[in-house]
C-alpha positions as CSV (number, residue, x, y, z in Angstrom):
1,M,-6.8,-19.7,-12.8
2,R,-6.9,-17.5,-15.8
3,I,-4.0,-15.0,-16.7
4,F,-5.6,-12.5,-18.9
5,R,-3.2,-9.0,-19.9
6,N,-5.9,-7.3,-22.5
7,P,-8.5,-5.4,-20.6
8,R,-11.0,-5.5,-22.6
9,Q,-10.8,-9.7,-22.8
10,L,-10.8,-9.2,-19.0
11,Q,-13.8,-6.9,-18.5
12,S,-16.0,-9.1,-20.9
13,H,-15.1,-12.3,-18.6
14,I,-15.9,-10.2,-15.9
15,G,-19.1,-9.0,-16.5
16,K,-20.2,-12.7,-17.6
17,I,-19.7,-13.2,-13.9
18,K,-21.3,-10.4,-13.0
19,R,-24.5,-12.0,-15.0
20,A,-24.1,-14.9,-13.1
21,G,-24.6,-13.0,-9.9
22,K,-21.1,-13.9,-8.7
23,T,-19.2,-11.7,-6.2
24,V,-15.4,-10.3,-6.9
25,A,-12.6,-9.5,-5.1
26,F,-9.6,-7.8,-6.0
27,V,-6.4,-7.3,-4.7
28,P,-4.0,-4.9,-6.9
29,T,-0.2,-5.6,-6.3
30,M,2.9,-4.5,-8.2
31,G,4.5,-8.0,-8.1
32,A,6.9,-8.9,-6.6
33,L,4.3,-11.3,-3.9
34,H,5.3,-12.2,-0.2
35,E,3.3,-13.3,2.5
36,G,2.1,-10.2,3.2
37,H,0.3,-10.2,-0.2
38,A,-0.6,-13.5,0.5
39,A,-2.7,-12.4,3.8
40,L,-4.6,-9.7,1.7
41,L,-5.3,-12.9,-1.2
42,R,-6.5,-14.9,1.9
43,R,-8.8,-12.5,3.5
44,A,-10.1,-11.4,-0.1
45,R,-10.5,-15.3,-1.1
46,R,-13.1,-15.8,2.2
47,S,-15.0,-12.3,0.9
48,A,-16.2,-13.3,-2.6
49,D,-16.9,-16.0,-5.2
50,I,-14.1,-14.9,-7.6
51,L,-11.3,-13.4,-6.6
52,V,-8.7,-11.4,-8.7
53,L,-5.3,-10.6,-8.4
54,S,-3.7,-8.0,-10.3
55,I,0.1,-7.6,-11.0
56,F,1.5,-4.3,-13.0
57,V,4.8,-2.5,-11.9
58,N,3.0,1.1,-12.7
59,P,5.0,3.9,-14.1
60,L,3.3,7.0,-12.9
61,Q,3.9,6.1,-9.0
62,F,7.6,6.4,-9.6
63,G,9.5,9.5,-9.7
64,P,12.3,10.5,-12.2
65,A,15.1,9.4,-9.5
66,E,13.3,6.7,-8.2
67,D,13.5,2.8,-9.2
68,L,11.0,1.8,-11.2
69,D,13.8,0.4,-13.8
70,R,15.0,-1.8,-11.1
71,Y,12.0,-2.9,-8.8
72,P,11.6,-6.8,-8.9
73,R,9.4,-8.7,-11.4
74,P,9.3,-12.0,-10.3
75,F,6.5,-13.4,-12.7
76,A,6.5,-17.1,-12.3
77,N,7.0,-16.8,-8.6
78,D,3.8,-14.5,-8.5
79,I,2.0,-17.0,-10.2
80,A,2.9,-20.0,-8.1
81,L,2.0,-17.8,-4.6
82,A,-1.4,-16.8,-6.7
83,K,-2.1,-20.7,-7.3
84,R,-1.5,-21.3,-3.7
85,E,-3.7,-18.9,-2.6
86,R,-6.7,-20.2,-5.2
87,V,-6.3,-16.9,-6.6
88,D,-9.2,-17.6,-9.9
89,I,-7.7,-14.5,-12.2
90,V,-4.4,-12.5,-12.7
91,F,-4.3,-9.6,-14.4
92,A,-0.7,-8.9,-15.8
93,P,-1.1,-6.0,-18.4
94,G,1.8,-4.3,-20.2
95,I,2.1,-0.9,-19.6
96,A,0.9,-0.2,-23.4
97,D,-2.3,-2.2,-21.9
98,I,-2.9,0.4,-19.2
99,Y,-1.6,3.5,-20.9
100,H,-2.4,5.2,-24.0
101,G,0.7,7.1,-25.6
102,D,-1.5,10.2,-25.7
103,R,-3.2,10.0,-22.2
104,S,-4.5,13.2,-21.0
105,T,-6.4,12.1,-18.3
106,H,-5.4,11.7,-14.6
107,V,-7.5,11.2,-11.1
108,E,-6.0,13.5,-8.2
109,E,-7.1,13.1,-4.6
110,S,-6.1,16.4,-3.1
111,G,-6.9,16.3,0.8
112,L,-5.2,13.2,2.2
113,S,-2.3,12.8,-0.4
114,R,-1.2,16.3,0.7
115,G,1.3,15.1,3.4
116,L,3.5,12.1,4.8
117,C,4.6,10.2,1.7
118,G,2.8,12.8,-0.8
119,A,4.9,15.7,0.4
120,A,8.1,13.3,-0.2
121,R,7.3,12.4,-3.8
122,P,5.5,14.5,-5.5
123,G,3.2,12.9,-8.1
124,H,3.3,9.7,-6.4
125,F,-0.7,9.5,-5.3
126,R,-1.8,10.7,-8.6
127,G,-0.1,7.9,-10.3
128,V,-2.1,5.3,-7.7
129,T,-5.3,6.9,-7.9
130,T,-5.0,7.0,-11.6
131,V,-3.9,3.5,-12.2
132,V,-6.3,2.1,-9.4
133,A,-9.5,3.9,-11.3
134,K,-8.6,2.4,-13.9
135,L,-8.1,-1.1,-12.6
136,F,-11.2,-0.7,-10.7
137,N,-13.4,0.4,-13.8
138,I,-11.6,-2.8,-15.6
139,V,-12.3,-5.8,-12.7
140,R,-15.3,-3.9,-11.4
141,P,-14.9,-5.7,-7.7
142,D,-17.0,-5.2,-4.9
143,S,-14.5,-5.1,-2.7
144,A,-10.9,-4.4,-3.3
145,F,-8.1,-5.0,0.1
146,F,-5.0,-3.0,0.7
147,G,-2.1,-3.7,3.3
148,Q,-1.9,-1.6,6.5
149,K,1.8,-1.1,5.5
150,D,0.6,1.6,3.0
151,Y,-1.8,3.0,5.5
152,Q,-2.2,6.7,3.5
153,Q,-2.2,5.0,-0.1
154,Y,-5.3,3.0,1.8
155,K,-6.8,6.5,3.3
156,V,-6.8,7.9,-0.3
157,I,-7.9,5.2,-2.1
158,E,-11.1,4.7,0.0
159,R,-11.3,8.4,-0.1
160,M,-11.6,8.3,-4.1
161,A,-13.9,5.6,-3.9
162,R,-16.4,7.7,-1.4
163,D,-16.1,10.9,-3.3
164,L,-16.3,9.3,-7.2
165,D,-19.3,6.9,-5.9
166,L,-17.1,3.7,-6.7
167,P,-19.1,1.0,-5.9
168,V,-16.4,-1.2,-4.7
169,K,-15.5,-1.4,-0.5
170,V,-12.0,-0.6,0.1
171,V,-10.8,-2.7,3.1
172,M,-7.7,-2.8,5.0
173,V,-5.9,-5.6,6.1
174,S,-3.2,-5.4,9.2
175,T,0.5,-5.2,8.2
176,V,2.5,-9.0,8.1
177,R,5.4,-8.7,10.0
178,E,8.9,-11.1,10.2
179,K,9.3,-12.4,13.9
180,D,11.5,-9.9,14.3
181,G,9.1,-7.3,13.6
182,L,10.4,-5.6,10.3
183,A,7.2,-5.1,7.8
184,L,7.2,-7.1,4.8
185,S,7.9,-5.0,1.9
186,S,9.2,-6.1,-1.7
187,R,11.9,-3.5,-1.4
188,N,13.5,-5.7,1.9
189,A,15.1,-7.7,-1.1
190,Y,17.3,-4.4,-1.5
191,L,18.7,-4.3,2.0
192,S,21.7,-6.2,2.9
193,A,22.1,-8.0,6.3
194,G,23.7,-5.0,7.8
195,E,20.8,-2.6,6.4
196,R,18.1,-5.6,7.7
197,A,19.4,-5.1,10.8
198,T,19.2,-1.4,11.2
199,A,15.6,-1.3,9.6
200,L,14.3,-3.0,12.9
201,A,14.9,0.8,14.1
202,I,11.6,1.4,12.3
203,S,9.6,-0.9,13.8
204,G,11.1,-0.6,17.1
205,A,10.2,3.2,17.1
206,L,6.9,2.8,16.2
207,S,6.2,0.3,19.2
208,Q,7.8,3.0,21.4
209,A,5.7,5.2,20.4
210,V,2.5,3.7,20.8
211,S,3.7,2.9,24.2
212,D,4.3,6.7,24.8
213,I,1.3,8.0,23.8
214,K,-1.0,5.5,25.6
215,K,1.4,6.7,28.7
216,G,-0.1,9.9,28.0
217,K,3.2,12.1,26.1
218,T,2.6,14.5,23.8
219,C,2.3,13.5,20.2
220,A,4.9,15.9,19.6
221,G,7.4,15.3,22.1
222,V,6.8,11.1,20.8
223,A,7.5,12.2,17.4
224,G,10.4,13.9,18.3
225,A,11.4,10.6,20.2
226,M,11.2,8.5,17.2
227,R,13.3,10.6,15.2
228,E,16.0,10.9,17.7
229,R,15.6,6.7,18.1
230,L,16.0,6.2,13.7
231,Q,18.9,8.5,14.0
232,A,20.7,7.1,17.0
233,A,20.4,3.7,15.2
234,G,22.4,5.1,12.4
235,I,18.9,6.2,9.6
236,A,20.2,9.7,8.9
237,Q,17.6,10.4,6.1
238,I,14.3,10.2,7.4
239,D,11.7,11.9,4.9
240,Y,9.1,11.7,7.8
241,A,8.6,10.6,11.7
242,E,4.9,11.8,12.7
243,I,2.0,10.9,14.5
244,V,-1.2,11.7,13.0
245,N,-4.9,11.8,13.2
246,A,-6.0,8.9,12.1
247,D,-8.6,9.9,9.6
248,T,-7.5,13.1,8.2
249,L,-3.9,12.5,8.5
250,K,-3.3,16.3,9.7
251,V,-1.7,17.1,13.3
252,P,-4.0,15.6,15.9
253,H,-5.7,17.7,18.4
254,K,-5.4,17.1,22.2
255,G,-9.1,15.0,22.1
256,D,-8.7,12.9,19.4
257,R,-8.4,9.6,20.1
258,R,-7.5,7.5,16.8
259,L,-3.8,8.1,15.9
260,V,-1.3,6.6,13.4
261,A,2.4,6.8,13.9
262,A,4.2,6.8,11.3
263,I,7.6,6.7,9.5
264,A,9.3,6.6,6.0
265,A,13.4,7.0,6.1
266,W,16.1,5.1,3.9
267,V,18.3,2.6,4.8
268,G,21.1,2.7,2.5
269,K,19.5,3.2,-0.9
270,T,16.2,2.0,-0.1
271,R,12.9,3.9,1.2
272,L,11.1,2.0,3.7
273,I,7.8,2.7,5.1
274,D,6.0,1.5,8.5
275,N,3.4,2.6,10.9
276,M,1.2,1.1,13.5
277,L,-2.3,2.6,14.9
278,I,-3.1,3.9,18.2
279,T,-6.0,4.1,20.4
280,R,-5.2,6.9,22.6
281,E,-7.6,6.5,25.9
């Protein structure tokens, strides 16, 4: 396994790989790797000759009052997991390696990024699409893998790749959960034991929503019930608890079959997101 920090050096190395006719799979992350990331790496490992992992805590996707400074950075543990999952290349640049001090160019998707987390975190997705576009240009992957837990992010990046004719297949991998249903997240490390127990209301509300929709209940009614369940569990600050069309991320029409139940809520000082896909009969 090789570790690169300089984008130009990695580009040169990837060029040699491509000229040799080998395919490249890519998993971009902000580090603090867990078994959810491992699932992405295993799926990517099966799809290509060379597996590239990036570890970069991207400042552009954090708001002024968000947790950039305290975001976990256990680099040694991340490298150990990367070796375990047979990663070929780790790209771990510093901020100055990725962003020029006088940068004035951004990449922005303006449709799918408007609602849900986009409404709660203005500017977040512009930071995501900007860094992912740069990473795609550096790594030149044939395929890139993203977790379902960040479903809106996956859809936004998929749209960006389509609209900009980027030659990369964007692949979603199902959310990995603890045995009790809690979605794996780097931010789970912030939770106390009591907060973690409270956080289970999120996956519980989503599971109930899936069941209720399949029973024929209305999307608006189910969304309201999700919010009530979260509040009953002691979760007072809810950014959203919604049922949306899985493709457009907008309020679904009566005939829409593919839906997603999505929640973003604060447990203590930690913002957690989760979702579950629904196919309506």
